[in-house]
C-alpha positions as CSV (number, residue, x, y, z in Angstrom):
1,M,82.6,121.2,12.0
2,R,78.9,121.2,9.6
3,R,76.3,119.3,11.2
4,F,73.7,116.9,9.1
5,P,70.3,115.7,10.6
6,L,70.1,112.6,13.0
7,L,67.9,111.0,9.9
8,V,71.4,110.9,7.7
9,L,73.5,109.8,11.0
10,A,71.3,107.2,12.1
11,A,71.9,106.0,8.0
12,V,75.6,105.7,8.9
13,A,75.7,103.7,10.9
14,A,73.0,101.4,10.9
15,P,74.7,99.3,8.3
16,L,78.2,100.0,10.0
17,L,76.6,97.8,13.0
18,L,75.9,94.8,10.9
19,A,79.5,94.9,9.5
20,Q,81.8,94.6,12.2
21,G,82.7,91.5,12.6
22,A,84.1,91.8,8.6
23,V,85.5,94.7,8.6
24,A,87.8,93.1,12.2
25,Q,88.7,90.0,9.9
26,T,89.9,91.8,7.1
27,A,91.7,94.9,8.8
28,S,95.1,93.6,8.6
29,A,95.2,93.5,4.6
30,A,95.2,97.0,4.2
31,A,96.7,98.3,1.3
32,P,97.9,101.5,0.2
33,A,95.0,101.8,-2.5
34,D,92.7,101.3,0.9
35,P,94.3,103.5,3.6
36,V,93.7,103.4,7.2
37,V,91.7,107.0,7.6
38,A,90.9,105.8,11.6
39,R,91.5,103.5,14.5
40,V,89.4,102.9,17.3
41,N,91.7,101.0,20.0
42,G,94.0,100.0,17.9
43,K,92.2,98.4,15.4
44,P,91.8,100.2,11.8
45,I,88.8,101.8,9.8
46,L,89.7,101.6,6.2
47,R,89.0,104.0,3.8
48,S,86.2,101.5,2.1
49,D,84.4,101.3,5.4
50,V,83.9,104.2,4.9
51,L,83.2,104.4,1.3
52,A,80.4,101.4,2.3
53,A,78.9,103.7,4.7
54,H,79.1,106.6,2.2
55,R,77.1,104.6,-0.3
56,Q,73.9,103.5,2.4
57,L,72.9,107.1,2.6
58,P,70.4,108.9,1.0
59,A,71.2,109.7,-2.9
60,Q,70.5,113.4,-1.8
61,V,72.8,113.0,0.5
62,Q,75.7,111.0,-1.5
63,Q,75.4,113.8,-4.3
64,M,77.4,115.8,-1.8
65,P,80.8,116.3,-2.1
66,L,82.3,113.0,-0.5
67,E,85.2,115.5,0.5
68,M,83.1,117.5,2.5
69,I,81.4,114.5,4.2
70,F,84.1,112.3,4.8
71,P,85.0,113.4,7.9
72,L,80.8,113.2,9.0
73,I,81.3,109.4,8.1
74,V,84.7,108.4,9.8
75,D,83.1,110.2,13.1
76,Q,80.3,107.9,12.2
77,V,82.6,105.0,11.7
78,V,84.0,105.5,14.7
79,S,80.9,105.0,16.8
80,S,79.4,102.5,15.2
81,R,82.6,100.8,16.5
82,L,83.0,101.4,19.8
83,L,79.3,100.8,20.4
84,S,79.4,97.6,18.5
85,E,82.4,96.7,21.1
86,A,81.0,97.5,23.6
87,G,77.7,94.8,23.4
88,R,80.5,92.5,22.2
89,G,81.9,92.7,25.6
90,Q,78.5,92.0,26.9
91,N,79.0,88.9,24.1
92,L,75.9,90.2,23.3
93,Q,76.9,88.6,19.6
94,N,75.8,85.3,21.5
95,D,72.8,86.7,22.4
96,P,69.1,84.8,20.5
97,E,67.7,88.0,19.2
98,V,71.1,89.1,17.3
99,K,71.8,85.7,16.2
100,N,67.9,85.5,15.4
101,Q,68.8,88.8,13.0
102,M,72.1,88.5,12.0
103,A,70.6,85.0,10.2
104,R,67.8,87.3,9.2
105,V,70.1,90.3,7.6
106,E,72.1,87.1,6.2
107,D,69.4,85.5,4.0
108,R,68.3,88.9,3.0
109,V,72.4,89.2,1.2
110,I,72.5,86.0,0.1
111,E,69.1,86.4,-1.8
112,R,70.2,89.9,-3.3
113,V,74.1,88.2,-4.9
114,Y,71.7,85.2,-5.4
115,L,70.1,86.7,-7.9
116,G,72.4,89.5,-9.2
117,R,75.0,86.3,-10.3
118,V,71.7,84.9,-12.4
119,V,70.8,88.2,-13.7
120,E,74.6,89.3,-14.4
121,K,74.7,85.7,-16.5
122,A,71.3,85.9,-18.1
123,V,71.6,90.0,-19.7
124,T,74.3,89.1,-21.7
125,E,75.3,91.7,-25.4
126,E,74.0,88.9,-27.1
127,K,70.5,89.2,-25.5
128,L,70.5,93.1,-25.0
129,R,70.7,93.7,-28.6
130,A,68.8,91.2,-29.7
131,R,66.0,93.2,-27.5
132,Y,67.0,96.7,-29.4
133,A,66.2,95.0,-32.0
134,E,62.6,93.6,-31.2
135,F,62.3,97.3,-29.4
136,V,62.8,99.0,-32.8
137,K,61.1,97.3,-34.5
138,K,57.9,98.3,-31.9
139,Q,59.1,101.4,-32.1
140,P,59.5,102.9,-35.4
141,A,60.4,106.2,-35.9
142,G,57.8,108.4,-35.8
143,E,56.8,112.7,-36.3
144,E,56.4,114.9,-33.8
145,V,55.0,118.8,-34.6
146,K,55.4,121.0,-32.6
147,A,52.9,123.8,-32.3
148,S,51.6,126.8,-30.4
149,H,47.6,127.8,-29.1
150,I,45.2,129.9,-28.2
151,L,42.5,128.5,-25.9
152,L,39.0,130.5,-25.7
153,E,36.0,129.6,-23.7
154,R,33.4,130.3,-26.7
155,E,33.7,129.0,-30.2
156,D,32.9,132.9,-31.4
157,D,35.8,134.6,-29.1
158,A,37.6,131.7,-31.5
159,K,36.6,132.6,-34.5
160,R,37.0,136.9,-33.6
161,V,41.1,135.3,-33.1
162,I,41.8,133.6,-36.6
163,A,39.9,136.5,-38.1
164,D,42.1,138.9,-36.0
165,L,45.0,136.7,-37.2
166,D,44.3,136.6,-40.8
167,K,44.5,140.1,-40.3
168,G,48.3,139.8,-39.6
169,G,47.4,140.0,-35.6
170,D,50.8,138.5,-33.7
171,F,49.3,135.0,-32.2
172,A,51.9,135.6,-29.1
173,R,50.4,138.8,-28.5
174,I,47.1,137.0,-28.6
175,A,47.9,134.5,-26.4
176,R,49.2,136.5,-23.9
177,E,46.0,139.0,-24.1
178,K,43.0,136.2,-24.2
179,S,44.1,132.7,-23.9
180,I,42.5,130.8,-21.0
181,D,45.6,128.6,-20.7
182,P,48.5,129.4,-18.8
183,S,51.3,128.6,-21.5
184,G,49.3,131.7,-23.4
185,R,50.3,134.7,-20.7
186,D,53.8,132.3,-20.0
187,N,55.6,131.9,-23.1
188,G,53.1,133.2,-26.2
189,G,51.2,129.4,-26.7
190,D,54.3,127.9,-27.0
191,L,53.4,123.9,-26.4
192,G,56.7,122.8,-27.9
193,F,57.2,119.6,-29.9
194,F,54.7,116.9,-29.1
195,Q,53.7,112.9,-30.0
196,K,50.0,112.7,-31.4
197,E,49.8,110.4,-28.7
198,Q,50.3,113.2,-26.0
199,M,47.5,115.4,-27.0
200,V,44.2,114.9,-26.2
201,P,42.7,113.0,-29.4
202,E,41.1,116.4,-31.4
203,F,43.4,118.7,-30.9
204,S,46.4,116.2,-32.2
205,A,43.9,115.3,-35.2
206,A,44.1,119.0,-36.5
207,A,47.6,119.9,-35.4
208,F,49.0,116.6,-37.4
209,A,46.7,117.2,-40.7
210,M,48.1,121.0,-40.7
211,K,51.5,121.6,-42.7
212,K,55.1,123.7,-41.1
213,G,53.7,127.5,-40.6
214,E,50.0,126.7,-41.1
215,T,47.3,128.4,-38.6
216,S,43.7,126.2,-38.2
217,K,40.9,127.9,-40.5
218,A,38.4,126.8,-37.9
219,P,38.1,126.6,-34.1
220,V,38.8,123.0,-33.1
221,K,36.8,122.1,-30.2
222,S,38.1,120.1,-27.0
223,Q,37.6,119.8,-23.6
224,F,39.4,122.3,-22.4
225,G,37.3,124.6,-25.0
226,W,38.3,126.0,-28.2
227,H,41.5,126.2,-29.7
228,V,43.0,127.9,-32.7
229,I,45.9,126.3,-33.5
230,R,49.3,126.9,-35.2
231,V,51.9,124.3,-36.8
232,T,55.7,126.4,-36.4
233,D,57.8,123.2,-36.5
234,R,57.7,119.7,-38.3
235,R,60.1,116.7,-37.6
236,Q,60.9,113.1,-37.6
237,M,61.5,110.8,-34.6
238,A,64.6,109.0,-34.3
239,A,64.8,105.4,-32.4
240,P,66.6,105.5,-29.3
241,T,70.0,104.7,-30.0
242,F,71.0,101.1,-28.6
243,E,73.4,102.7,-25.4
244,A,70.4,105.0,-24.5
245,A,67.9,102.2,-24.4
246,R,70.6,99.8,-22.9
247,E,69.7,100.6,-18.8
248,E,65.8,100.2,-19.5
249,L,65.8,96.9,-21.8
250,S,68.6,95.5,-19.7
251,D,65.5,96.3,-16.1
252,E,63.5,94.8,-18.7
253,I,65.5,91.8,-19.3
254,A,66.8,91.3,-15.7
255,R,62.9,91.2,-14.5
256,E,61.6,88.5,-16.9
257,V,65.1,86.9,-15.3
258,V,63.8,86.7,-12.0
259,D,60.2,86.4,-12.5
260,A,61.3,83.4,-14.6
261,H,63.3,82.2,-11.8
262,V,61.5,82.7,-8.7
263,K,58.5,80.7,-10.6
264,S,60.6,77.5,-11.6
265,L,61.6,77.4,-7.8
266,R,58.2,77.5,-6.5
267,E,57.2,75.3,-8.8
268,S,59.8,72.6,-8.1
269,A,59.2,73.7,-3.8
270,K,56.7,72.2,-1.7
271,V,54.8,75.6,-0.6
272,E,52.8,75.9,2.6
273,V,50.9,79.2,3.3
274,Y,48.8,79.4,6.4
275,N,46.5,82.0,8.0
276,A,48.0,84.9,10.2
277,D,47.0,82.2,13.6
278,G,48.8,79.7,12.0
279,S,45.8,78.6,11.4
280,A,45.1,75.8,7.6
281,L,43.6,77.9,5.3
282,A,39.9,77.7,4.2
283,P,39.7,75.4,0.8
284,A,39.4,77.6,-2.4
285,P,35.5,77.3,-3.6
286,A,34.8,75.1,-6.9
287,P,34.3,77.0,-10.1
288,G,31.2,78.1,-10.5
289,L,30.1,77.7,-7.1
290,T,28.7,80.6,-4.8
291,P,30.6,80.9,-1.3
292,A,27.3,80.4,1.0
293,R,26.5,83.6,3.1
């Protein structure tokens, strides 16, 4: 069987150690859609247990075919179940350290479920559509330019290149031979499509003022050197579709909802904060007064 790094094994095992009690309580409810895939001392391990462990793996491992790593995950669930049972055999479920850690885990789970339900209730289709309408107004369709350039260190060199182009010189060939920008050597100076704000101001001002097929009649100076620019295409940018923007807008609304909800909870609660040693915080200086040194 193929082996994977110990980090992966630990990622599988850790959450399972916290879930043994819940698994034991639900094991008898196994259905054909959730078959038993292993047994440990007669107690079943369900396919859903293995899938839950799979969701805890690093993203790059989750992308691997499940059928390839399924036996490995089952093996780790078995190991976790054995370790859990061994601990229960020593009555560790009643150990103060275990209870303290389980209380912390419970707090985190409650927090996630609570916030998840708050967000689910708030992020409605109606709100998403309304936010999309605002988004489109703020992000109107704009223009993109596709251009190539030849970058030179000196203005005189750039003027000579323009003269060569006026005589019918091949832009891409000259870019590969003379441009100090790596794009010249790699693809004949082709920069692809870009928006105005994606380039330095001097370059964008010149490129967006040119027509399709036009070459700059004079070198364009920027912080990188002297540019000879040729605009090869122009196009209008379409605003993102609702479906394309849905996830970003949903996350945006969710962040706002969570921030507002936490702020509301803080305002209605009595919160006291102390120094790291438990002592009282020093009073904040009065406005306009400089603390004594």
